[in-house]
N, C-alpha and C positions, 0 to 999 in steps of 0.2 A: 238353315233348318227352320221349319215352322215352329212357332212358339208352342202350338198344341202337341207337337211331336217330342218336345223335350220331356225328360223324366220328371215325375212329380217329386216334390221335396217336402220332407217333414223335419223341422229343426229339433224337435224333442219328441220323445215317446209319450203319447197321450192315452195309451191303452188303460181303460178304467180298472180292469181286472188286475193287471200288473201293479198299478199304483196302490190299489186297495191291499193286495197281498203284502207289498213292501211296508206299508204303514202299520198294518197289524203285526207283521213280523218284528218291526222295530219296537213297537210298544211291548210285545212279549219279551224281547231281549232286554229292554231297559228295566221293566218292572218284575219280570219273572212270572207274570200272571198269564194264564190262558183264558181268554174271554169266552163265556158261554154265549149262546145265541140270544139270550134275553138280558144280557148284562147292559146296564145303562151306558157304560163307557163305550160300548160298541156303537151306539147312536151318535155319541160325541165324535168318535173317530170317523164315522161315515160322513159327518159334516166336514171334517178336515179333508177327507178324500175329495169331496165335491169342490172344496176351495182350491185344492192343489190342481185338480183337473182344469178348473176355470183359469187359473194362472198359467198353466202350461199351454192352454189354447191361446191366451193373450200373447205369450212369448212366441209361439209358433206363428201366429198371424203377424206379429211385429217383424219377425225375420222375413216372412214372405213379402211384406210390403216394401222390402228393399230390392226385390226382383221384378223385372219387367213383366213376367208372365202373370204375377199375382197382384201387383200394385194397383191401387185405385185412388181416385180423387186427388188430393194435394200431393200424396206420395208419388203418384204417377207423373204429376207435373214436375216434381223435382228430378225424377229420372230423365224426363224429356229434356230438362235444362242441360244435362250433361252432354247432349248431342245437339244443343241449340235448336230444339224443336218444341213448339208451343201449340196450345190448343187453337183450333180454328173457331172463331167466335160466330155467333148466330148471324145469318145474312138474310137480306130481303130479296124477293124475286125481282127480276129486271125484265124489261122488254124494250122494244123500239117503237116509238110513236111517230106516225106520219101526220104532220100538221099542214092543213090546206086553208088558204085564205079564200074569202068569198069573192075577191076582185083583185085585179092587178093594181098595185099601189105605186105612187110616184116617190114615196119615201120608204125607208126601211121600217119593217114591222118587228117589234121585239116581243118575244115570248119569255116572260120572267122565269127564272129557276123556281121550282116549287109549284108551278101551275099544275093543277090536278085533273086527272081524268079517271073515270071509273067504269066498270062493267055494269054497275047499277045494283050491286048486292052488298054495299057497305065496305068493299075493298077499294082502296085508292092508290093510284100511282102518280108520282110527282116528277115533273121534268127535272133532270139532274142539273143542267147548266143553262144559263141565259142563252137563248137561241135567237138569232137574227135572220129574218127573211129579207134579203136585200130587195131594193126597189126593182120592180119589173118581174120578180119571181112570185109564184103563188104557193109553193110548197117546199117543205124541208123535213128531214127526219131528225129525231132527237132521242137520246136514251132517257128512260124513265125507270124509277125504282119504287117498289111498293112501300107505303109509309109504315108498314108493320113488318118486323122481322119474323121469319118462320115460313112455313109452307103454305100459309093461307093465300098468298098471291100467285102460287104456281098454277100452271096448266090452263091458262086462259088462251084459247086458240086465237090465231090472227083474226082481227076484226071484232072481237068481243069487247075489248076495252075501248069504248067509243062515246061515252057521255062526258061532256066537258063540265067539270065542277066549278071552275073559275073562268067564266066567260071573258073573252077579250075582243076588242073591236076588230071587225073584219075577219075574225077567225071562224071559218065555217065548220071544219071538222078536225078532230084529233082521234086517230084510230091506230091501234097497235098492228104492226106488220109482222111481228114474230111472236111465237108462243112465249108467254111469260114463264120463267123458270129460274132456278138457282136459290130460291128461298129455302132455308133450312135452319134447324136449331143449333147447328155447329157441333162442337164436341164438349158439351157441358159435363161437369163433374156429376156422375150419377151412380156412384158406388158399384162400378163394374157393369153398367148398362151399356146402351148403344154408344153414348158419347165417349165413355172410357175406352171401349173396344176399338172404335175408330182411331182414337188418339194413340192407343197402344200399338196398333198396326203401323202407323206412320213413324212412331219412334223406332220400331223394329227395322223399318226400311231407311231410317235417317242416315246411317253411314254411307249410303249410296250418294248422298248429296255432297260429300266431301270432295268429290271431283265435280267439275262443271258437267253440264248435262250431255256429256258424250256417251257414257255407258248407258245401257238400256235401263238399269236400275235407277240411275239418276233421273232420267226422263220420267220414269214411273213416279218417283217421289215428288218431283216438282209439279207434275200434272195433278197429283192428288191435293196439293196445297191450294189449288184454284177453287175447290169446293169439297166440303166434307161428304157430299152426296156421291162422289166418284168412288166406286168400289173396285174397279179393275181397269187396266190400261194395256193397250197393245202398242208396241214400239217396233216399227219396221223401217229398214233401209235396204235398198236393192243394189246389186253389184254394178248395174249399168249407170246408176246415179248415186253413189255412196254419200254425197253431201246432202241428199234429200232425206229428211226424217219424217215419217208419217206417224202421227199420234192419234190413236182412237180410244177415247175414254168411254166407259160404261157406267151408268148410274145404278144405285141400289135398286133391287127389284127387277133388274134387267131392263131398265128404262133407257131408251136411246136419247142422248143429249141433243138439245136443239141449239139454235144459233147463239143464244145468250151464254150458255155454259161453254160452248166451243170457243166463243170470243174471249171468255175469261181465261180459259186454258192457254189460248194463243198469247195473251198479254203476259201470263205468268212465265211461259217458256221463252219469250223473247226478251226478257230482262237481260241486260248486258252482263249481269253477274251469273247468269244461268246458261245461256246458249253460247256454245263455241262460235267464234266468228265464221268458221268455215261451214257451219250447218245451216241448212234452210229447212225450217220447220213448217209442216203442214198438219193442221189439226182437223180431223174429219170425224164424222159420226161412224160408228161401227156398221158394217154391212150386216144384214139380217138373213138368216136361213130359215124360211118358214116351213112348218110341217104340221100335219094333223095327227091327233091322237085318237085311235079307235081301239078300245080294249073290251074284253068280255071276261067276266070272272064267275067262279062258282064257289059255293060254300059247302063244307063237308056236312054229312048227316049228323056227325057228332056235335057240330056247333050250330045246328038248326035253331036252337032256342035263343041264340045270340044274334040272329040274322040282322035285326035292325041296327044293333051296335056295330056289327061288322060292316054293313053297307056304308054307314056313316064314316067309319074308319078308313075304308077303301077309297071312298071319294076324297077324303082328306089327304090320303097318301098320294093319289094321282095329282091333286093340286100342289102338293109339296114337291113332287117330282118336276112338274111343269116349271115351278119357281126355281128349283135347283138347276134345271137345265139352262135357264137363261141368266143365271146369276154370275156367270163367268164367261169371258171371251174365250173362244177356241175350245169350248167344252163339246166333245163329240156327242151326237144324239145317240143315247144308249138305252135301248128298250130293256136290256137285261137288268139295269138298275131299277127301271119302272116295275118290272115283274117282282124283283126282290122286295121292293117297298110295299107292293100290294099284298104279297104273301105274308110279310111281317104284320100287316094290318089285319090279317085274318082270312084272306082269300085262300081257298084250298087249291084251286087251279086257275091259271090265268092264260088267256089267249090274247096276244098282241097282234092285231091286224096291221096297225100303223102306230108309230113309224118303224122303218127299218134302221139298222145301225148305219149312221152316216158320219164320216169324218168332217170336222168343222175347222177351218183355218183360223189361225190366231187372231186375225183382225175381224172375225165375224162372230155373231152370237145367234144361237138357235132359239127361236121363239115359236111356241105353239099357236096356231091360228084357230083351229077348231078342236074341241075335246068332246069325245063321245064315250060314255061309260055305260056298259050294258051288264045287267045282272043276269046270269045264265041259268040260275036255279040251284037246287041241291044236287051235289055230285056224290055218287057212290064211291066209297074209299076202296 
């Protein structure tokens, strides 16, 4: 069951009217006095009512902090510890650097760990390990990590990280061959924010890891441990080759993972404590289903005065639907959902020329290529 589908819980009754009535009734019973509206004692009792309501709120929140659905910050960490699940810490972006010498050397050439290269905008990547180009060779590839954790080092396309910060003899060029990615803030304590929510979801999925990564849920759990950016995972195995397991992770915002994150997932899933010996794991990027959005909407005569506000809201609704559509693998392209969201935003009538309803397979993600929104005018009701 999804945590959001579980019934809400209140540990104590915090209704202000009920509490006030009970306190005033108790005072009348003890003293035998019925308070008038202007009686100063009434002001004092109202203060007591406010204090009781505050304490009941504290009691209620304290109780909720013992439940996975509501817990935040350190309380969430303690719940995670029960299933041996801990927060993913902040990570730095990684990439692969191709190092090329200016000439063929008769001796080995050493590239020290920590040698830096930059795209030229104040972001630096450092070679992870000492790298040796053997005599007679002129090039080699090495992994490199951004010197600052977080997303600042993400999304440099291949070829953009190419300025050598720490020059070395006979080193002609150092250029990234993969898009840099994987930098993220992790799962920080943020009082129910993005960090807590990512961590909460992994705790909810943690019982799947009590088996090795044979069950689908276990593969999903272990895949997500590779990066806190991973929001959804497809796990597939086919009858003709049941030992082959195909893993396709999707990043937040419907982003397709590149080489660096796919490699990180591969490493996580091939740990001898995770992968069954009989499984062969293949980590691939999700396939994309591209579609165009072409919609036309009308505003009612009654809401003509709010036209500008409605237009802004409708455009925001379309953008939200586009993001919703690509936020999960295997989510069918659903124009009915688009229509509903536009009408909720204030449109009176909606015409969806594109897309048509399209089923999307589990290992694929639907991503809008072009979005065209047309205002059709005021419609008669």
